[in-house]
C-alpha positions in Angstrom: -9.1 -18.6 -12.9 -6.3 -21.2 -12.7 -2.8 -20.2 -13.6 -2.6 -22.7 -16.4 -5.7 -21.1 -18.0 -4.3 -17.6 -18.0 -2.8 -15.9 -21.1 0.5 -14.1 -20.9 -1.0 -10.7 -20.0 -3.3 -12.2 -17.3 -0.4 -14.1 -15.8 1.8 -11.0 -15.7 -1.0 -9.1 -14.0 -1.4 -11.9 -11.4 2.4 -11.8 -10.8 2.2 -8.1 -10.3 -0.6 -8.4 -7.8 0.9 -11.1 -5.7 4.3 -9.5 -5.9 2.9 -6.2 -4.5 1.2 -8.2 -1.7 4.4 -9.9 -0.8 6.3 -6.7 -0.8 3.6 -4.9 1.3 3.5 -7.7 3.9 7.3 -7.7 4.0 7.3 -4.1 5.0 4.7 -4.8 7.7 6.7 -7.7 9.0 9.8 -5.5 9.3 8.0 -3.8 12.2 5.7 -6.6 13.4 7.9 -9.6 13.2 6.0 -11.6 15.9 2.6 -11.4 14.1 1.9 -15.0 13.4 -1.1 -14.3 11.1 1.0 -11.9 9.0 3.7 -14.5 8.7 1.1 -17.1 7.5 -0.2 -14.5 5.0 3.4 -13.8 3.8 4.1 -17.5 3.3 0.9 -18.1 1.5 1.4 -15.2 -1.0 5.1 -16.0 -1.4 4.1 -19.5 -2.5 1.5 -18.1 -4.9 4.1 -15.8 -6.4 6.7 -18.6 -6.7 4.2 -20.8 -8.5 3.1 -18.0 -10.9 6.7 -17.1 -11.6 7.6 -20.7 -12.4 4.5 -21.1 -14.6 5.4 -17.9 -16.5 9.0 -19.1 -17.0 7.9 -22.4 -18.3 5.4 -20.9 -20.8 7.1 -17.6 -21.8 10.6 -17.5 -20.4 12.0 -16.4 -17.1 11.3 -13.0 -15.6 14.1 -13.3 -13.0 17.3 -15.3 -12.8 15.9 -17.6 -10.1 13.3 -19.0 -12.6 15.7 -19.4 -15.4 16.6 -22.9 -16.7 19.7 -23.9 -14.8 21.0 -25.7 -18.0 20.9 -22.4 -19.9 20.6 -19.4 -17.6 21.2 -16.9 -20.5 18.4 -18.1 -22.8 16.2 -15.3 -21.6 18.3 -12.9 -23.7 17.1 -14.7 -26.8 13.4 -14.0 -26.2 11.8 -10.7 -27.4 12.6 -7.6 -25.4 9.6 -5.5 -24.2 10.0 -3.0 -27.0 10.1 -5.9 -29.5 6.7 -7.2 -28.4 7.9 -9.2 -25.4 5.5 -9.7 -22.5 7.2 -7.6 -19.8 
């Protein structure tokens, strides 16, 4: 399924999966920094995560400050909090 076809819950799940992958390969690279295949894997999943985070920010609001709108970084505080039915 393409990112632009995912609903909010599916997109959050995808972000969780690719974020876990990025974190896991980061830990591997801490001890195997010369592994070229692992570095390619890291770069690929880092890009998938970046694209997903940006798509989420555009549709539902930023999850992190680096995907916030630079013209209004604090607009995220105006969206519903998780306990108010927000997507996080």
